[in-house]
N, C-alpha and C positions, 0 to 999 in steps of 0.2 A: 492164730494169725497166719495167713497164707504168705509164703515166701515169694518174692518177686521172681518172675520168669526171666531167665537170661537167655537170649537168642544168640547162638554162635554164628559167626560169619560177618560179612560186611554189609552194612546198611545201604539201602538204595540211595540215601541222601548223599553218601560220600563217593558214589561211583563216578559222577561227572568230574569231581575234583581229581580222582585218581587217573581218569582218562586224560584229563588236561595235563597232569604232571608227566604222564608217559610220553606225550607229544613234545614236551618241553625239552630243549637240548641246546647246549652251547654251540654256537656256530664257530667255524674255524677262524681264529683271529686274523690270519692272512687274507681271508675272504673279505672281512670288513675293511681291512686296510687297502686291498685292491680296489674295492668299490669307492672308498673315500678318495684315494689318489686319482681315480678316474674322474670323480666329480671335481676335484681341485684342478686337474688338467683341463677339464672342460671350461671351468671358470676363467682360467688364464687365457683362453682363446677368444674371449668376447668382452666387450664393454657395454653390451646391450643391457640396460637396467631391468627390463622385463625378464630376460633370461636369467640374469643373476639373482633376482628376487625369486624366480621359480626354482633355481637350484637350492637356494637357502630354505625355501619352504619345503621342498621335497626332502631335503636332509633332515629338517626338523621333524617331519612326519615320521620318517623311518626311525629316528632316535626315540620319538615318543612311543612308538609301537613296539620297539624291539630292545630297549635298554632294560637292564635288570635292576635289582635293588642293591647291588654291590656298591662299595664306596667309590670306585672309579667312575661309575655311571652317573654320579651326581654333578659332574663338572661341566655338562653341556651348557647350562645357563651361564656359567662364567665365560665360556667362549662366545656366547651370544652377546653378552655385555662388552666383551673385548672387541668384537666386531663393530658394535655401535660406536665405541670410543674411537676406533680407527677411522670410521667414516666421518665422525664429527671433527676429529683432529685434522683430517685431510681438507675439509671445508674451511676450517678456521685458518689453516696455513695458507690456503688459497686467498682468503680475504685479507690476511695481514701482510703477507710477504710478496705476493705476486702483483706485478704492475697490471693495471686495467687494460684489457685487450678485448676488442669486439665492438658491436654496434648497439646492443640492447642493454640499457641501464636498469639494474635492479634496485640498488640503493645508493644513496649519496652519504658516505661515511666520512668523518673527519680523518685526515691523513697528514703525515709529515714525511719530508724527504731528508734522509740522513746526509751529513756532510760528505764531501768527495773522498776524504780519507777513510770513510766507512763504505766505500764503493757506491755511494749515492743511492742506497737502497730506499725504496719508498714503502712506508708502512701505512696500511689502511688506504683510504681514498675511495674512489668510485668502484662499486661492485658491479661487474658486468655479468650478463647471463652466460655467455659462451664459456669463459674459464671456470665459472661455478659449476656448470654442467659437466665439464671435463673432469673436474676434481671429484664430483659426486660419482661419476661412472668408475673412475679409478679406485675410489674408496670402496665402492660396492664390490668390485672385483677382488680386492684384497680381503674384504669381509667374507665373501663366499669361500675363499680358500681357507681362511681361519675356521669357519664353521665346519667345513669338510674335515679338517684335521681334528677339531673338537669332537665331531661325530665318531670318528674312528677311536679316539681315546675313550669315549663313553661306552662304546659298544663292544670293543675287543678287550678281553681279559689280558692284562699284562703278564700274568703268571702263565697262561696258556700260550701267549705269544713267545715267551722265552723258550718254550719247548720246541717251537718250530724253527728256531734259528740254527743254521748249520754249525756243526761243531767247530769248524775252523775259525769262525768269527764269534764264538760264544762270549768271550770276554767283552768284545765291542758291543755285542747285543745286550749284555747285562747293563752296560753303561747307558745305552740308548733307551732301554726299558725303564731304568730308574729316572732318566731325564724326562721321558714322556709321562711318567706318573707323578712328576713333581707338582705340576699345576692342579691335576685332580685332587691330590692329597692336600695341597694348600687350600683349595676351595672348600674341601670337606672340613678341614681344621677351622677355617674362618667361620663357617656356618655353625659348627658345633660350639665354638667359644662364644659367638654372639648369642646363641640360644641360652647358654649357661649364664651369661651376663644378664639377659632379660629375666631369667628365672630368679636371679638374686636381686632384682630390682635396680640394676645399674643400667646406665645408658649404653647403647650399642652403636650409636651414630655420633657423628661430629668428631672433633679433635680428641676429646676424652675417650670416646669409644674406640677410636683407632689406636691410641696409646695403650689402652688396656687390652687390646687384642694382639698387638705385635709381639710382645714378649712371650705369651703362652704359645703362639704359633712357632716362633723360633726355637723355644724350648722343646716342643714336640718334634720339630724337624731334626734337632740335634739328637734326641733320644732315638728316633728311628734310624738315623745314620749310624749310631753306635751299635744298635741291635743288628742292623744289616751287615756291618763290618764283622761283628762277632759270628753271625750265622754263616757268612761266606768263608771265613777263616776255618770254622769247625767242619765245613764240608769240603775242605781241600781246594778252595777256589784258586785257579791258576796252575794247578798241577798238570803236567803233561808227560806223556810216555817218551821213552828214549827212542830216538830216531837216528838212523845212520846219517853221516855227513853227506853221502851221495844222494840220499832221498831228499834231504833238506835243500841241496843245491838244485836238484831236479824240480822240486816244488817252486822255489824262487824263480827259476828260469821260465817255467811254464806261466807263472803269474806275470812276469815282466813282458814276455812275448804276447800274452793275451791282452794285456792293457795297451801295449803299443799297437797291436792289430786293431783293437777297438777304436783307438784314436784315429788311426789312418783310415779305417773303414768308414767311420762317421764323417770324416772330412770328405771322403770320396762320395758318399751318399748325398751329402748336402751341397757339394761343389759341382763343377762342370768340367768337361774335358775328358781325356782318356781315362783318368782315375775313376770317374763316375760309373764307367761300364762294369768294373769289377770291384767297386767299393763295397757292395753288399756282401760279396763272398768273403772279403777280408773281415768285415764286421762279424759275420756268422762264425768264421774261424776263430776270431778273438774271443767271442762269447764262449765257444766250446773250450778253448784253452783255459779261460778263467774258471769255468765249471770244473774242469779236471783238476786245476790247481786247488780249488776249494776242497774237492774230494780228497786229494792227497794230504793237504794240510789238516783235514779233519781226523786223520788217523792218529795224530798226536794226542787227541783228547781222550781222557779217561772217563768222561762223563757218560752216563747211561740215561735212557729215557724210560720213565714209568708212565704207562697209558698214553702213548703218543697221540697227537691230534690226527684225525683222519678226515678225508674229504668225502662228503655226501652230495647228493644232488642239490640241495639248497645252497650249500657252500659254493659249488661250482657256478650255479646260476647267479649268485651274488657277485662273485668275481667277474663273471662275464658281463653283468650289468654295468659294472664300472668301466670295462673296456668298451662297451657299446656307447656309453655316455661320452667318453673321450673321443671315440672314432667319429660319431655323428657331429660333434662340435668341430672337430678338425676338418671334416669334409665340408661342413656348412661354411666354415671360415674361408675356404677356397672358392666354393661356388657362389656364395653370397656375402662378400666382404662388407658391403654396405649395410646389410641387415645385421650382421654380427657385430659390427663396430659403427653404430649410427653417428652421423655427423653432428658435431656441436657448433660448427661455424660454417654456414648458418645452422641454427638448431633445427633438427628434423625429428618428427615423432618416430620412435623406434618401431620396426616391424618384427614379425616372428617367423623366421625360416622354418619350413616344414621339418627338415632334418633335426633341427635343434629341439623342436617339440617332441620328436621321437626320443631324443636323448633325455628330455625331462621325464617322459614316461618310464624309461629304463632306470633313471635315478630313483624313481618312486617304487619300482618293482620289489626291492628287498623287503619293503614293509608288509607285503602280502605273500611273498614266495618263501619266506623263511619261518622256521618254528619259533615260538616265543622262548625266551631264556628261562631256565629254572630259577625258582626263588631261593635265595641264599639265606634269608631270614635276618632279623635284626642283630644277630650275634657276630656279624662279619666285621664290625668295627674293632672288636677286641680279639677275634679269633681268625687269623688269616687262613687257617687250615680249611675253614668252611667256604672259602671263596671258590673252590672247585670241588663240589660234592662228589665223592668217589663213586657213588652209585649212579650218577647221571653224567659222568664224564663223556661218554660216547653212547650213542644208541644206534 
């Protein structure tokens, strides 16, 4: 019998996969947050429903193309549902609690007027088009901001984000990271428990499904809290180096002076009069003082960084894209206020300012300018160490 021939080397069938893995890289978490905050700032500058729907669509496309298979990346659907609930609640509140105003009647609903000792509030009644449109636009604006924050939570690794926090605010940063990962972990736990209930032939919807899901979710959250507290204590969380009293006073003084200068400079930039001429200089000086204060306070930290995050061209382009989105919407709101905030009384069909369209293109750019994230595999639910593969941390 002839022994089978073994060929040493890599087969041609696996070469494309290896090349694709080599291009995969984690993007800097602050780049994703800068892009998402730019999208959120742009959404806050307009009530145009076409632009708001465009921002939500661009954000969803970026998340669909660039999110990984890590646990925190599964929460974007939860944020989308939360955004829909916000829009629906805003419309319902408008229908139930706000008095009818306008000229165009949409629906005649039954209504009651509460007695005078309850401020004479009217519940229900005639639904007018103008206030309903205003409520819809405001709800869409809040929904776009929620979706932008959800995109950042789904795309940026919280573990890598913690590496990028200045040492002076590390303790605060840990609290913020834990708070921002609460909803993603909650959504992951709910999905996992509902799937387990379906596999056992139990209902996962309705009152019985909710009651059977709440307790395991709370139990898992308590277990994670205890494990996190033990891990932080074993790693010396909160320890600080000994610093002289003179340096502590210097750091506090620089912080206070910087914050006061930022407040005065911001008032000067936004105000008028003699203060407006040199308000920008005071603002810049305040920012410099705060940066120096953070640097001085960071010397008390004994924490070291292993494989720190670095910025590459895709990271910089992603952060710049967020700035371009915010800048174009701010300029468009000044140049074309009517287009950015269409009238609801009388109702007018919304238009699309050219600068805002450029902002939408910039919001979509990270979907095509950034590398795909590496695959972490199915073991990430029980193995946190694999959330940041050491061999692919930076390229």
